C-alpha positions, 0 to 999 in steps of 0.5 A, spaced: 716 884 830 709 885 826 708 881 820 705 884 814 698 882 811 699 878 805 697 881 799 701 887 799 708 886 798 708 887 791 702 891 790 705 897 786 708 891 781 701 888 780 698 895 779 703 898 774 702 891 770 695 892 770 696 899 766 700 896 761 694 890 759 690 891 752 684 890 757 686 896 761 688 901 755 681 899 753 677 901 759 681 907 760 679 910 753 672 908 754 672 911 761 674 918 757 669 917 752 663 916 757 659 922 760 655 917 765 659 912 769 655 907 773 659 902 778 657 896 782 659 890 786 657 886 792 659 887 799 666 890 800 666 891 793 660 895 793 663 900 798 669 901 794 664 902 788 660 907 792 667 911 794 669 911 787 663 913 784 663 919 789 670 921 787 669 920 779 663 925 780 667 930 785 673 930 781 671 930 773 666 933 769 662 926 769 656 924 772 657 918 776 653 913 781 653 907 785 647 903 788 650 904 795 643 905 799 641 899 803 634 901 802 635 901 795 638 894 794 634 890 799 627 893 796 630 891 789 632 884 792 625 883 795 622 885 788 625 880 784 631 876 787 639 877 788 641 875 781 636 881 778 637 887 783 643 890 779 640 889 772 634 892 775 637 898 778 641 899 771 635 899 768 632 904 772 638 908 771 637 908 764 630 911 764 629 917 759 636 916 756 636 917 749 640 912 745 646 917 744 646 918 752 646 910 753 652 910 748 656 915 752 655 911 759 659 906 762 657 900 767 663 898 771 662 892 775 667 889 780 667 882 783 672 878 787 670 871 785 669 872 778 662 869 780 657 874 781 651 873 777 648 879 778 654 883 776 654 879 769 647 880 768 647 888 769 653 888 764 650 884 759 644 889 759 649 894 759 652 891 752 645 890 749 644 898 750 650 900 747 653 902 753 661 901 754 662 895 760 668 893 764 668 887 769 674 888 774 675 881 777 680 879 782 681 872 779 679 869 772 671 870 771 667 863 772 662 866 768 664 869 761 662 875 758 663 879 752 664 885 756 671 888 757 675 884 763 681 887 767 684 881 771 687 883 778 690 876 779 690 877 786 687 872 791 685 876 797 679 880 798 682 886 801 688 886 796 682 886 791 678 891 794 684 896 795 687 895 788 680 896 785 679 903 788 686 905 786 684 903 779 678 908 780 683 913 781 687 911 775 681 912 771 680 919 773 688 921 773 688 917 766 683 922 763 686 928 765 683 930 771 687 931 778 686 927 784 688 933 789 693 932 795 691 932 802 696 939 802 692 942 797 686 940 800 688 943 807 690 950 803 684 951 800 680 950 807 685 955 810 684 960 804 676 959 805 676 959 813 680 966 812 675 969 807 670 967 812 673 971 817 674 977 813 
């Protein structure tokens, strides 16, 4: 008999507990009010952020992006340092934005350890520019900031990453947009194929 991987036995409870916290309620409200969403993390969290940004852009009326390109990240790291690359990416992303555009933007940073200096520096820059901010952290952050922080209270990287991606979908759903089912997608594809063959 196979033993389940640690960290998923109380997944649904952890997920629903987060949704009742004041920090999450603020995050959801900030997301609703934002037109531009930027998401960033390191390693696996960056992959989660890239996935989240793509689906936010696909499933909502918001613009969303993440610095998912290895070419982009390595260029910015080479230009400055690992600590500064996310801040520099966000600075580039804000180019040409009016003050109103900035106030309608939200930067979501993700950290498993709560000790991602590069993420925290970018969140501070976002706050200085009147953007909405959110840090999703698996554990109590070791770097404190004035940005809104949602704690996952988990100890495994895999649990943190899966939970974070689930929360991206909750932000979409909680803002009145639909996360389509596989069945609905299959029906649309069948309908599209049928139309092509007509």
